[in-house]
N, CA and C atoms as a LAMMPS dump frame, in Angstrom:
ITEM: TIMESTEP
0
ITEM: NUMBER OF ATOMS
399
ITEM: BOX BOUNDS ff ff ff
-5.0000000000000000e+02 5.0000000000000000e+02
-5.0000000000000000e+02 5.0000000000000000e+02
-5.0000000000000000e+02 5.0000000000000000e+02
ITEM: ATOMS id mol type element x y z
1 1 1 N 7.187 35.854 -3.079
2 1 2 C 6.832 34.892 -2.074
3 1 3 C 8.108 34.429 -1.379
4 2 1 N 8.061 34.313 -0.054
5 2 2 C 9.236 33.859 0.68
6 2 3 C 9.275 32.348 0.713
7 3 1 N 10.451 31.812 0.993
8 3 2 C 10.611 30.349 1.05
9 3 3 C 9.736 29.763 2.142
10 4 1 N 9.632 30.446 3.27
11 4 2 C 8.802 29.954 4.369
12 4 3 C 7.335 29.863 3.981
13 5 1 N 6.856 30.861 3.241
14 5 2 C 5.464 30.865 2.816
15 5 3 C 5.177 29.675 1.898
16 6 1 N 6.083 29.411 0.97
17 6 2 C 5.911 28.273 0.07
18 6 3 C 5.88 26.954 0.825
19 7 1 N 6.697 26.859 1.877
20 7 2 C 6.725 25.653 2.694
21 7 3 C 5.383 25.456 3.388
22 8 1 N 4.799 26.524 3.905
23 8 2 C 3.497 26.425 4.557
24 8 3 C 2.427 25.956 3.583
25 9 1 N 2.481 26.442 2.358
26 9 2 C 1.519 26.005 1.347
27 9 3 C 1.693 24.515 1.087
28 10 1 N 2.925 24.063 0.945
29 10 2 C 3.17 22.63 0.699
30 10 3 C 2.659 21.789 1.855
31 11 1 N 2.879 22.233 3.08
32 11 2 C 2.375 21.482 4.236
33 11 3 C 0.865 21.429 4.222
34 12 1 N 0.222 22.561 3.906
35 12 2 C -1.241 22.606 3.847
36 12 3 C -1.759 21.649 2.775
37 13 1 N -1.103 21.631 1.625
38 13 2 C -1.531 20.741 0.548
39 13 3 C -1.411 19.286 0.973
40 14 1 N -0.345 18.919 1.71
41 14 2 C -0.184 17.549 2.179
42 14 3 C -1.319 17.17 3.12
43 15 1 N -1.728 18.081 3.997
44 15 2 C -2.797 17.79 4.943
45 15 3 C -4.148 17.683 4.258
46 16 1 N -4.338 18.375 3.146
47 16 2 C -5.634 18.369 2.479
48 16 3 C -5.841 17.137 1.605
49 17 1 N -4.79 16.372 1.378
50 17 2 C -4.919 15.154 0.572
51 17 3 C -5.733 14.112 1.321
52 18 1 N -6.389 13.274 0.548
53 18 2 C -7.11 12.157 1.151
54 18 3 C -6.102 11.19 1.736
55 19 1 N -6.456 10.551 2.86
56 19 2 C -5.525 9.563 3.386
57 19 3 C -5.419 8.376 2.433
58 20 1 N -4.294 7.73 2.463
59 20 2 C -4.085 6.54 1.654
60 20 3 C -4.843 5.394 2.323
61 21 1 N -5.571 4.627 1.539
62 21 2 C -6.25 3.443 2.052
63 21 3 C -5.623 2.22 1.423
64 22 1 N -5.307 1.243 2.262
65 22 2 C -4.726 -0.015 1.823
66 22 3 C -5.664 -1.13 2.262
67 23 1 N -5.999 -2.013 1.34
68 23 2 C -6.829 -3.176 1.661
69 23 3 C -5.924 -4.39 1.703
70 24 1 N -6.137 -5.256 2.701
71 24 2 C -5.295 -6.44 2.822
72 24 3 C -6.112 -7.637 3.304
73 25 1 N -5.535 -8.822 3.112
74 25 2 C -6.178 -10.077 3.498
75 25 3 C -5.745 -10.426 4.92
76 26 1 N -6.608 -10.159 5.888
77 26 2 C -6.316 -10.425 7.293
78 26 3 C -6.305 -11.901 7.644
79 27 1 N -6.636 -12.773 6.694
80 27 2 C -6.567 -14.213 6.914
81 27 3 C -5.271 -14.798 6.377
82 28 1 N -4.446 -13.981 5.788
83 28 2 C -3.185 -14.424 5.17
84 28 3 C -2.026 -14.128 6.117
85 29 1 N -1.313 -15.17 6.584
86 29 2 C -0.192 -14.942 7.507
87 29 3 C 0.893 -14.03 6.93
88 30 1 N 1.154 -14.128 5.646
89 30 2 C 2.148 -13.266 5.007
90 30 3 C 1.669 -11.812 4.997
91 31 1 N 0.42 -11.619 4.614
92 31 2 C -0.144 -10.259 4.549
93 31 3 C -0.158 -9.61 5.939
94 32 1 N -0.518 -10.392 6.95
95 32 2 C -0.565 -9.867 8.315
96 32 3 C 0.815 -9.372 8.731
97 33 1 N 1.841 -10.139 8.41
98 33 2 C 3.209 -9.739 8.763
99 33 3 C 3.625 -8.471 8.016
100 34 1 N 3.313 -8.418 6.725
101 34 2 C 3.661 -7.231 5.93
102 34 3 C 2.965 -5.983 6.475
103 35 1 N 1.679 -6.11 6.745
104 35 2 C 0.914 -4.958 7.233
105 35 3 C 1.383 -4.544 8.627
106 36 1 N 1.737 -5.504 9.463
107 36 2 C 2.258 -5.169 10.799
108 36 3 C 3.521 -4.317 10.675
109 37 1 N 4.394 -4.682 9.751
110 37 2 C 5.612 -3.896 9.532
111 37 3 C 5.27 -2.504 9.016
112 38 1 N 4.363 -2.413 8.06
113 38 2 C 3.988 -1.108 7.507
114 38 3 C 3.333 -0.228 8.579
115 39 1 N 2.523 -0.819 9.459
116 39 2 C 1.907 -0.044 10.558
117 39 3 C 2.986 0.536 11.47
118 40 1 N 4.02 -0.258 11.766
119 40 2 C 5.117 0.236 12.614
120 40 3 C 5.838 1.394 11.941
121 41 1 N 6.045 1.281 10.64
122 41 2 C 6.762 2.329 9.905
123 41 3 C 5.903 3.568 9.666
124 42 1 N 4.586 3.408 9.687
125 42 2 C 3.643 4.521 9.444
126 42 3 C 3.412 5.298 10.739
127 43 1 N 4.435 5.959 11.198
128 43 2 C 4.371 6.68 12.476
129 43 3 C 3.46 7.897 12.432
130 44 1 N 3.148 8.386 11.237
131 44 2 C 2.278 9.562 11.092
132 44 3 C 0.817 9.17 10.923
133 45 1 N 0.533 7.864 10.933
134 45 2 C -0.83 7.365 10.691
135 45 3 C -1.4 7.925 9.391
136 46 1 N -0.598 7.884 8.345
137 46 2 C -1.007 8.405 7.04
138 46 3 C -1.789 7.382 6.234
139 47 1 N -1.839 6.144 6.725
140 47 2 C -2.47 5.059 5.972
141 47 3 C -3.618 4.457 6.777
142 48 1 N -4.734 4.247 6.098
143 48 2 C -5.843 3.508 6.682
144 48 3 C -5.749 2.084 6.158
145 49 1 N -5.519 1.139 7.054
146 49 2 C -5.402 -0.27 6.681
147 49 3 C -6.754 -0.939 6.903
148 50 1 N -7.272 -1.595 5.873
149 50 2 C -8.589 -2.225 5.944
150 50 3 C -8.489 -3.708 5.633
151 51 1 N -8.877 -4.513 6.603
152 51 2 C -8.881 -5.972 6.451
153 51 3 C -10.138 -6.367 5.683
154 52 1 N -9.96 -7.053 4.572
155 52 2 C -11.113 -7.469 3.744
156 52 3 C -11.287 -8.981 3.737
157 53 1 N -10.783 -9.646 4.771
158 53 2 C -10.836 -11.11 4.79
159 53 3 C -12.208 -11.674 5.122
160 54 1 N -13.073 -10.878 5.711
161 54 2 C -14.393 -11.393 6.084
162 54 3 C -15.463 -10.836 5.144
163 55 1 N -16.529 -11.611 4.935
164 55 2 C -17.613 -11.134 4.064
165 55 3 C -18.269 -9.85 4.571
166 56 1 N -18.159 -9.567 5.857
167 56 2 C -18.772 -8.36 6.418
168 56 3 C -18.003 -7.09 6.054
169 57 1 N -16.747 -7.235 5.649
170 57 2 C -15.955 -6.051 5.306
171 57 3 C -16.389 -5.488 3.955
172 58 1 N -16.231 -4.186 3.831
173 58 2 C -16.646 -3.485 2.622
174 58 3 C -15.48 -3.367 1.65
175 59 1 N -15.747 -3.726 0.41
176 59 2 C -14.735 -3.63 -0.646
177 59 3 C -15.253 -2.693 -1.742
178 60 1 N -14.401 -1.802 -2.229
179 60 2 C -14.838 -0.893 -3.287
180 60 3 C -14.978 -1.574 -4.649
181 61 1 N -14.323 -2.718 -4.82
182 61 2 C -14.459 -3.508 -6.045
183 61 3 C -14.636 -4.971 -5.63
184 62 1 N -14.706 -5.866 -6.556
185 62 2 C -14.918 -7.278 -6.279
186 62 3 C -13.93 -7.814 -5.23
187 63 1 N -14.448 -8.433 -4.168
188 63 2 C -13.622 -8.927 -3.072
189 63 3 C -12.538 -9.901 -3.557
190 64 1 N -12.903 -10.823 -4.424
191 64 2 C -11.932 -11.81 -4.893
192 64 3 C -10.765 -11.149 -5.633
193 65 1 N -11.072 -10.154 -6.447
194 65 2 C -10 -9.412 -7.132
195 65 3 C -9.083 -8.725 -6.122
196 66 1 N -9.683 -8.182 -5.08
197 66 2 C -8.89 -7.474 -4.072
198 66 3 C -8.033 -8.432 -3.259
199 67 1 N -8.507 -9.658 -3.077
200 67 2 C -7.733 -10.648 -2.334
201 67 3 C -6.606 -11.239 -3.184
202 68 1 N -6.778 -11.204 -4.493
203 68 2 C -5.767 -11.773 -5.4
204 68 3 C -4.573 -10.853 -5.622
205 69 1 N -4.803 -9.539 -5.528
206 69 2 C -3.737 -8.554 -5.739
207 69 3 C -3.821 -7.492 -4.662
208 70 1 N -2.698 -6.879 -4.37
209 70 2 C -2.638 -5.798 -3.387
210 70 3 C -3.297 -4.551 -3.973
211 71 1 N -4.148 -3.878 -3.182
212 71 2 C -4.848 -2.679 -3.646
213 71 3 C -4.692 -1.534 -2.657
214 72 1 N -4.669 -0.329 -3.207
215 72 2 C -4.633 0.89 -2.407
216 72 3 C -5.355 1.986 -3.171
217 73 1 N -5.829 2.965 -2.424
218 73 2 C -6.441 4.142 -3.031
219 73 3 C -5.622 5.352 -2.61
220 74 1 N -5.052 6.03 -3.601
221 74 2 C -4.233 7.216 -3.366
222 74 3 C -4.918 8.408 -4.012
223 75 1 N -5.31 9.376 -3.192
224 75 2 C -5.994 10.569 -3.686
225 75 3 C -7.209 10.216 -4.547
226 76 1 N -7.958 9.206 -4.102
227 76 2 C -9.174 8.817 -4.799
228 76 3 C -8.957 7.915 -5.999
229 77 1 N -7.722 7.558 -6.3
230 77 2 C -7.416 6.709 -7.458
231 77 3 C -7.077 5.295 -6.989
232 78 1 N -7.807 4.306 -7.499
233 78 2 C -7.573 2.912 -7.139
234 78 3 C -6.344 2.394 -7.863
235 79 1 N -5.441 1.788 -7.101
236 79 2 C -4.208 1.226 -7.636
237 79 3 C -4.103 -0.235 -7.221
238 80 1 N -3.396 -1.035 -8.017
239 80 2 C -3.174 -2.419 -7.619
240 80 3 C -1.752 -2.838 -7.962
241 81 1 N -1.336 -3.951 -7.35
242 81 2 C -0.014 -4.483 -7.625
243 81 3 C 1.095 -3.548 -7.178
244 82 1 N 2.134 -3.451 -7.993
245 82 2 C 3.299 -2.643 -7.658
246 82 3 C 2.937 -1.176 -7.465
247 83 1 N 1.989 -0.675 -8.23
248 83 2 C 1.578 0.731 -8.083
249 83 3 C 0.972 0.974 -6.697
250 84 1 N 0.235 0.003 -6.171
251 84 2 C -0.345 0.126 -4.827
252 84 3 C 0.753 0.095 -3.767
253 85 1 N 1.723 -0.81 -3.938
254 85 2 C 2.852 -0.836 -3.005
255 85 3 C 3.604 0.485 -3.035
256 86 1 N 3.846 1.016 -4.221
257 86 2 C 4.576 2.278 -4.357
258 86 3 C 3.83 3.416 -3.658
259 87 1 N 2.518 3.439 -3.769
260 87 2 C 1.725 4.468 -3.09
261 87 3 C 1.885 4.34 -1.577
262 88 1 N 1.856 3.102 -1.081
263 88 2 C 2.026 2.885 0.352
264 88 3 C 3.418 3.347 0.784
265 89 1 N 4.435 3.018 0.005
266 89 2 C 5.795 3.431 0.338
267 89 3 C 5.909 4.953 0.372
268 90 1 N 5.224 5.642 -0.556
269 90 2 C 5.295 7.113 -0.582
270 90 3 C 4.716 7.73 0.68
271 91 1 N 3.79 7.04 1.335
272 91 2 C 3.148 7.566 2.54
273 91 3 C 3.994 7.358 3.792
274 92 1 N 5.056 6.56 3.68
275 92 2 C 5.919 6.246 4.823
276 92 3 C 7.271 6.91 4.587
277 93 1 N 7.64 7.892 5.42
278 93 2 C 8.873 8.656 5.171
279 93 3 C 10.109 7.799 4.883
280 94 1 N 10.326 6.727 5.622
281 94 2 C 11.5 5.89 5.413
282 94 3 C 11.525 5.258 4.017
283 95 1 N 10.35 4.916 3.487
284 95 2 C 10.25 4.236 2.192
285 95 3 C 9.903 5.177 1.042
286 96 1 N 9.625 6.432 1.367
287 96 2 C 9.186 7.403 0.357
288 96 3 C 10.108 7.49 -0.865
289 97 1 N 11.432 7.488 -0.689
290 97 2 C 12.29 7.572 -1.888
291 97 3 C 12.036 6.436 -2.882
292 98 1 N 11.8 5.235 -2.38
293 98 2 C 11.521 4.103 -3.273
294 98 3 C 10.177 4.321 -3.974
295 99 1 N 9.186 4.798 -3.217
296 99 2 C 7.878 5.073 -3.806
297 99 3 C 7.927 6.15 -4.864
298 100 1 N 8.736 7.173 -4.632
299 100 2 C 8.887 8.239 -5.63
300 100 3 C 9.609 7.729 -6.868
301 101 1 N 10.618 6.903 -6.667
302 101 2 C 11.339 6.305 -7.788
303 101 3 C 10.39 5.473 -8.657
304 102 1 N 9.425 4.821 -8.005
305 102 2 C 8.462 3.969 -8.723
306 102 3 C 7.495 4.773 -9.584
307 103 1 N 7.502 6.094 -9.474
308 103 2 C 6.66 6.904 -10.36
309 103 3 C 7.195 6.903 -11.789
310 104 1 N 8.456 6.569 -11.956
311 104 2 C 9.039 6.468 -13.302
312 104 3 C 8.45 5.22 -13.964
313 105 1 N 7.854 5.373 -15.137
314 105 2 C 7.196 4.233 -15.791
315 105 3 C 8.074 2.992 -15.929
316 106 1 N 9.353 3.174 -16.257
317 106 2 C 10.237 2.014 -16.422
318 106 3 C 10.449 1.288 -15.093
319 107 1 N 10.613 2.051 -14.025
320 107 2 C 10.81 1.45 -12.702
321 107 3 C 9.532 0.72 -12.272
322 108 1 N 8.389 1.347 -12.472
323 108 2 C 7.127 0.713 -12.095
324 108 3 C 6.899 -0.57 -12.909
325 109 1 N 7.269 -0.563 -14.171
326 109 2 C 7.123 -1.758 -15.009
327 109 3 C 7.987 -2.908 -14.479
328 110 1 N 9.187 -2.593 -14.046
329 110 2 C 10.068 -3.627 -13.479
330 110 3 C 9.483 -4.148 -12.172
331 111 1 N 9.023 -3.235 -11.314
332 111 2 C 8.424 -3.652 -10.041
333 111 3 C 7.172 -4.499 -10.262
334 112 1 N 6.372 -4.147 -11.254
335 112 2 C 5.166 -4.927 -11.555
336 112 3 C 5.541 -6.318 -12.059
337 113 1 N 6.566 -6.414 -12.891
338 113 2 C 7.023 -7.723 -13.37
339 113 3 C 7.49 -8.588 -12.195
340 114 1 N 8.207 -7.983 -11.254
341 114 2 C 8.647 -8.709 -10.06
342 114 3 C 7.461 -9.124 -9.2
343 115 1 N 6.475 -8.228 -9.083
344 115 2 C 5.272 -8.532 -8.3
345 115 3 C 4.523 -9.716 -8.916
346 116 1 N 4.41 -9.761 -10.226
347 116 2 C 3.734 -10.878 -10.891
348 116 3 C 4.458 -12.199 -10.632
349 117 1 N 5.778 -12.158 -10.582
350 117 2 C 6.54 -13.362 -10.247
351 117 3 C 6.298 -13.763 -8.79
352 118 1 N 6.254 -12.768 -7.92
353 118 2 C 5.971 -13.028 -6.508
354 118 3 C 4.601 -13.691 -6.333
355 119 1 N 3.605 -13.238 -7.092
356 119 2 C 2.258 -13.81 -6.974
357 119 3 C 2.256 -15.305 -7.267
358 120 1 N 3.169 -15.752 -8.099
359 120 2 C 3.258 -17.179 -8.427
360 120 3 C 3.763 -18.002 -7.24
361 121 1 N 4.643 -17.43 -6.432
362 121 2 C 5.2 -18.178 -5.303
363 121 3 C 4.505 -17.868 -3.975
364 122 1 N 3.679 -16.845 -3.965
365 122 2 C 2.997 -16.445 -2.73
366 122 3 C 2.256 -17.584 -2.06
367 123 1 N 1.482 -18.42 -2.778
368 123 2 C 0.782 -19.518 -2.085
369 123 3 C 1.731 -20.461 -1.355
370 124 1 N 2.895 -20.713 -1.909
371 124 2 C 3.875 -21.594 -1.268
372 124 3 C 4.439 -20.955 0.002
373 125 1 N 4.665 -19.65 -0.046
374 125 2 C 5.156 -18.928 1.13
375 125 3 C 4.079 -18.925 2.209
376 126 1 N 2.842 -18.669 1.825
377 126 2 C 1.74 -18.621 2.785
378 126 3 C 1.582 -19.949 3.522
379 127 1 N 1.739 -21.053 2.814
380 127 2 C 1.592 -22.374 3.427
381 127 3 C 2.663 -22.628 4.49
382 128 1 N 3.826 -22.038 4.306
383 128 2 C 4.935 -22.278 5.242
384 128 3 C 4.883 -21.4 6.489
385 129 1 N 4.091 -20.341 6.439
386 129 2 C 4.014 -19.435 7.575
387 129 3 C 2.951 -19.898 8.567
388 130 1 N 3.29 -19.804 9.841
389 130 2 C 2.333 -20.141 10.878
390 130 3 C 1.347 -18.999 11.026
391 131 1 N 0.08 -19.302 11.286
392 131 2 C -0.894 -18.233 11.516
393 131 3 C -0.502 -17.399 12.742
394 132 1 N -0.854 -16.136 12.7
395 132 2 C -0.613 -15.22 13.812
396 132 3 C -1.931 -15.011 14.528
397 133 1 N -1.902 -15.115 15.841
398 133 2 C -3.135 -14.887 16.623
399 133 3 C -3.402 -13.432 16.823
């Protein structure tokens, strides 16, 4: 097999993957800002961003659980917390190295510990941010 042929197979495999889906709280000023940045960085449109802030939106699991923690679906697998962030980073070329690094269990454990600490201060940050129209 030639190197070029292997590259074509890898490209085909990337295209055949399910798109990454990210669920976010569209009523949260912090979340809106984060997602706006990720949309700008997602130049390949590899991520489907779904606002779950309204009761009319569809959630694959309990809405309250999804609003309490960040969730994503990568290749049909539901992820939350740091693992969901890492999946999103892997879909964005600029952030992909960090997302790949997070596949190491020790790195993911550290990121999850940091995420849990962030969840404690998130309400205070949200209160200080002005709503975005």
